C-alpha positions in Angstrom: 50.1 196.8 -139.7 50.6 193.5 -138.3 48.5 190.7 -136.5 49.7 189.3 -133.8 48.0 185.5 -133.1 48.6 183.0 -130.4 47.3 179.5 -131.3 48.6 175.5 -130.3 49.7 172.7 -132.6 49.8 169.4 -131.5 53.5 168.3 -131.6 55.6 164.9 -131.2 53.4 162.6 -128.5 51.1 164.2 -128.7 52.7 167.3 -126.9 51.3 171.0 -127.3 53.1 173.4 -129.4 52.5 176.9 -128.1 52.7 178.9 -131.2 52.8 182.9 -132.3 52.5 184.2 -135.7 52.6 188.2 -136.4 51.1 188.7 -139.6 51.9 191.7 -141.8 48.5 192.9 -143.7 50.1 192.2 -146.5 52.5 189.7 -146.6 55.3 188.7 -149.0 56.1 185.2 -147.4 56.6 183.4 -144.1 59.6 182.7 -141.9 59.8 179.9 -139.0 62.4 180.6 -135.9 63.6 177.7 -134.2 64.9 178.0 -130.7 67.6 176.0 -129.3 68.6 173.8 -126.0 67.4 175.1 -123.1 65.5 178.2 -124.9 61.7 179.1 -125.9 60.2 181.2 -128.2 60.1 183.9 -126.1 63.5 184.3 -124.8 65.8 186.9 -125.6 66.0 188.3 -128.8 63.4 185.6 -130.4 60.8 188.3 -130.2 63.1 191.2 -131.5 63.9 189.0 -134.4 60.4 187.8 -135.3 59.5 191.8 -135.1 62.0 192.6 -137.4 61.3 189.9 -139.9 57.7 191.0 -139.9 59.1 195.1 -140.4 60.1 193.6 -144.3 56.5 192.2 -145.0 57.0 188.6 -144.4 55.1 186.1 -141.5 56.7 185.6 -138.5 56.1 182.0 -136.6 57.8 181.5 -133.3 57.2 178.1 -131.0 58.2 176.4 -128.7 59.4 172.8 -128.9 57.2 170.1 -127.3 60.3 169.0 -125.1 61.2 172.5 -124.4 59.9 172.0 -120.9 58.5 175.5 -120.6 55.1 175.4 -119.5 51.9 177.8 -120.3 53.3 181.1 -119.1 55.9 180.6 -121.8 58.7 181.4 -119.5 58.8 178.6 -116.8 60.3 175.4 -117.0 57.7 173.7 -115.3 57.0 170.7 -117.5 60.1 168.5 -116.7 58.8 165.4 -117.8 58.5 166.7 -121.2 62.4 168.1 -120.9 63.3 164.6 -120.3 61.9 162.9 -122.8 63.3 165.3 -125.8 65.0 164.2 -128.1 66.3 165.7 -132.1 63.2 163.3 -133.6 60.9 164.6 -131.7 62.3 168.2 -132.8 61.9 167.5 -136.1 58.3 165.7 -135.6 57.4 169.1 -134.0 58.8 171.7 -137.1 57.4 169.3 -139.3 54.2 169.8 -137.5 54.4 173.7 -137.5 55.4 173.5 -141.4 52.0 171.4 -141.5 50.1 173.8 -139.7 51.4 176.7 -142.0 50.5 175.0 -145.0 47.1 174.6 -143.5 46.5 178.2 -142.2 47.7 179.1 -146.2 50.6 181.0 -144.8 53.0 178.9 -146.8 51.9 178.6 -150.5 55.9 179.4 -151.8 58.9 178.3 -150.2 59.2 180.0 -146.6 62.3 180.7 -144.5 63.6 178.8 -141.7 65.8 180.4 -138.9 67.6 178.2 -136.2 69.4 179.1 -133.1 72.0 176.7 -131.6 70.6 173.1 -131.2 67.2 174.6 -133.2 70.0 175.6 -135.8 70.6 171.9 -136.3 67.0 170.8 -136.4 66.5 173.2 -139.0 69.8 172.1 -140.8 68.1 168.5 -140.4 64.7 169.7 -141.3 65.3 171.8 -144.9 68.1 169.3 -146.3 65.9 167.8 -149.2 62.9 169.9 -148.3 61.7 172.1 -151.8 59.3 173.7 -149.3 62.2 175.4 -147.4 63.4 178.2 -150.0 65.5 180.4 -147.4 67.6 179.5 -144.2 69.7 181.2 -141.4 71.2 179.5 -138.6 72.6 181.4 -135.5 75.4 179.7 -133.8 74.2 176.4 -134.9 75.8 172.7 -133.6 77.3 171.2 -136.5 76.8 167.5 -135.2 74.5 165.9 -132.4 76.6 163.7 -130.2 78.0 166.9 -127.5 79.6 164.5 -124.6 82.0 162.3 -124.1 81.7 158.2 -124.4 82.9 158.8 -120.2 79.7 161.1 -119.8 77.1 158.8 -121.7 78.5 155.7 -119.6 77.5 157.4 -116.6 74.6 158.9 -118.2 73.3 155.7 -118.9 74.8 154.0 -115.9 72.3 156.9 -113.7 69.3 156.5 -116.5 69.6 160.3 -116.9 72.2 163.4 -116.6 71.4 166.9 -114.9 71.4 170.2 -116.7 71.6 172.9 -115.2 69.9 176.0 -116.2 72.0 179.0 -115.5 69.1 181.6 -116.1 67.2 179.9 -113.3 69.5 178.0 -111.2 67.2 174.9 -111.6 68.6 171.2 -112.4 66.9 169.7 -114.8 67.1 165.8 -115.5 67.4 164.6 -119.1 67.0 160.8 -120.1 68.5 157.8 -122.1 66.2 158.5 -125.1 68.4 161.3 -126.3 70.9 159.2 -126.2 68.9 156.3 -127.6 68.0 158.6 -130.8 71.4 159.6 -131.6 72.5 155.8 -131.8 69.3 155.2 -134.1 70.3 158.4 -136.0 73.5 157.1 -136.8 72.7 155.3 -140.1 72.9 159.1 -141.1 69.0 161.0 -140.1 70.8 162.4 -137.8 74.3 163.9 -139.5 73.7 167.4 -139.4 77.1 167.5 -141.9 75.7 165.1 -144.2 72.4 167.3 -144.1 74.7 170.1 -144.8 76.0 168.8 -147.9 72.9 168.2 -149.7 71.2 172.1 -148.7 69.6 173.6 -151.6 68.1 176.5 -149.7 69.9 179.2 -150.1 71.9 179.2 -146.9 73.7 181.9 -144.6 75.2 180.8 -141.4 76.0 183.2 -138.6 78.2 182.7 -135.8 80.1 184.7 -132.8 84.2 183.6 -132.7 83.9 184.4 -128.7 80.9 181.6 -128.4 81.7 179.6 -125.3 78.2 177.1 -125.2 79.2 176.1 -129.6 82.5 176.9 -130.8 82.8 178.9 -133.9 84.3 175.4 -135.3 81.2 174.0 -135.7 80.1 176.9 -138.2 83.5 176.3 -140.1 82.8 172.2 -140.3 79.3 173.4 -141.9 80.5 175.9 -144.4 82.9 173.2 -145.6 79.8 170.8 -145.9 78.0 172.9 -147.9 80.5 175.3 -149.8 77.3 177.5 -151.7 76.5 178.9 -147.9 77.7 182.0 -147.0 79.8 182.2 -144.0 79.5 185.1 -141.6 81.7 185.3 -138.5 81.0 187.9 -136.1 84.1 189.1 -134.3 83.8 189.0 -130.3 79.9 187.3 -130.5 78.6 185.4 -127.7 76.5 182.4 -128.2 73.5 184.7 -127.7 75.2 187.7 -129.7 76.1 189.5 -126.8 72.2 189.9 -125.1 70.8 188.0 -122.7 66.9 187.5 -121.2 65.3 189.5 -120.9 66.6 191.6 -123.3 66.1 195.1 -122.4 68.7 196.2 -125.5 70.4 194.7 -128.0 74.4 195.2 -129.1 76.4 195.4 -132.3 76.3 192.1 -132.5 72.8 191.2 -132.4 72.0 194.3 -134.7 74.3 192.6 -137.2 72.8 189.1 -137.0 69.5 190.4 -137.2 70.1 192.8 -140.4 71.8 189.8 -142.1 68.6 187.4 -141.4 66.2 189.9 -142.3 67.6 191.0 -145.7 68.8 187.5 -146.4 65.3 186.4 -146.1 63.7 189.5 -148.0 66.1 188.8 -151.0 65.6 185.1 -151.1 61.6 185.3 -150.5 60.6 188.2 -151.8 
């Protein structure tokens, strides 16, 4: 039997990190799961993935990044200001706060596992590099670099003071301010260099990516693998960015089944 616990943690800029944990009766370790851009911890396959990890006897912790824009219902994008002000640095602060809370709860007494999807995968790489507390890493369709716009797009973004992001699921148009641009500029010293972080990775790392990903090219996975030759690279043929599932997730898919089974096996082997 596992216990399900919902709680809140204070993240970047004092914003709330809404967090949930599945706690097996006799846990053998802990895994923290990071969602991606325009994602949230209740999206699609994340509850399914957390359940599969818990079935391996590992605590599974999910949370909404403070700048995700998702409100108290865990589903709706109601915090436009948080979304507009979000940055990579704030996400790193959020993840550090979750790690610190898990340690305070006594859930991290040995190296823990970290899973990140898409932009959350990039954040996980930056956090894990050189961090002895991370004992295993799995990235799912992770970004390989942070500057994901052209010079022309950036000029227009700065001229208007924002860019518009369309949520294809809800149809909402969300504004993203220039704080993200400023953060990436400030991180040009290497602090936000995902490939450089990949080259410093000490934790055993599994890179999973679909070769039909239209949101984050599979080329990103190859760049990461080139930077971290000790990592294992798994390319899933025909898989999309979300491994062929949508939100709400009613059924799994062969691509997701493979991604989840490889993730749980990696965590079980490296952490227990």
